C-alpha positions in Angstrom: 0.0 0.0 0.0 2.9 2.4 0.9 4.6 1.5 -2.4 1.4 2.2 -4.4 1.0 5.5 -2.6 4.6 6.4 -3.4 4.3 5.3 -7.0 1.3 7.7 -7.3 3.0 10.6 -5.5 6.1 10.5 -7.8 4.0 10.2 -10.9 4.6 6.6 -11.9 0.9 5.8 -11.8 -2.2 8.0 -12.1 -4.8 8.4 -9.4 -7.2 6.4 -11.5 -4.8 3.4 -11.7 -4.0 3.8 -8.0 -7.6 3.5 -7.1 -7.9 0.4 -9.2 -4.7 -1.3 -7.8 -5.4 -0.3 -4.1 -8.6 -2.4 -4.2 -6.8 -5.8 -3.8 -4.8 -5.0 -0.7 -7.7 -3.2 0.9 -9.7 -6.5 0.8 -7.5 -7.4 3.7 -8.3 -4.3 5.7 -10.6 -6.2 8.1 -7.8 -8.7 8.8 -5.0 -6.2 9.4 -5.3 -3.8 12.3 -2.5 -1.6 13.3 -2.9 0.2 16.7 0.0 2.5 16.4 3.2 3.1 14.3 6.2 5.3 14.3 7.0 6.7 10.8 10.6 7.6 11.8 11.3 4.2 13.2 9.9 2.5 10.0 12.0 4.8 7.9 15.1 4.0 9.9 14.6 0.3 9.4 14.2 0.8 5.7 17.6 2.4 5.6 19.1 -0.9 6.6 17.9 -2.8 3.5 20.6 -4.6 1.6 19.5 -3.0 -1.7 20.4 0.5 -0.5 23.5 2.2 -1.9 25.3 5.4 -1.0 23.1 6.0 2.0 20.0 6.2 -0.3 17.0 3.9 0.0 16.5 2.1 -3.2 12.8 1.3 -3.8 10.9 -0.9 -6.2 7.8 1.0 -7.3 4.8 0.2 -9.5 4.4 1.5 -13.1 1.7 -1.0 -14.0 0.9 -4.6 -13.4 4.0 -6.6 -14.3 6.1 -3.5 -14.9 8.1 -2.2 -12.0 10.5 0.7 -11.6 13.6 -0.7 -9.8 16.2 1.2 -7.7 14.1 4.4 -7.5 15.5 7.2 -5.5 12.8 9.1 -3.7 13.0 12.1 -1.3 12.9 11.1 2.4 9.9 13.3 3.0 8.0 11.5 0.3 8.9 8.2 1.8 7.7 9.2 5.2 4.5 10.6 3.8 3.8 7.4 1.9 4.4 5.3 5.1 2.0 7.5 7.0 -0.7 7.4 4.3 -0.3 3.7 3.7 -0.4 2.7 7.4 -3.4 4.8 8.1 -5.5 2.5 5.8 -5.1 -0.2 8.5 -5.3 1.8 11.8 -7.9 0.5 14.3 
């Protein structure tokens, strides 16, 4: 969900496509309940991923089904915003 949100915010997918793609993960909304989360802590954990290079988080984002953008560099503020928006879908 966070990757879809980020894909939309950086212009890889349109809002129309986002709304279509988000439907599948949201079918699990009643099964996934998050009570609280810490955006900064999640962001820090992401920085430890083995794909990262030169102190930059390397992301895999969606262009369309079956077509991904690999090793995307995205601004830290955009990453944190997408974490927040994505996690909020599943808050209790």
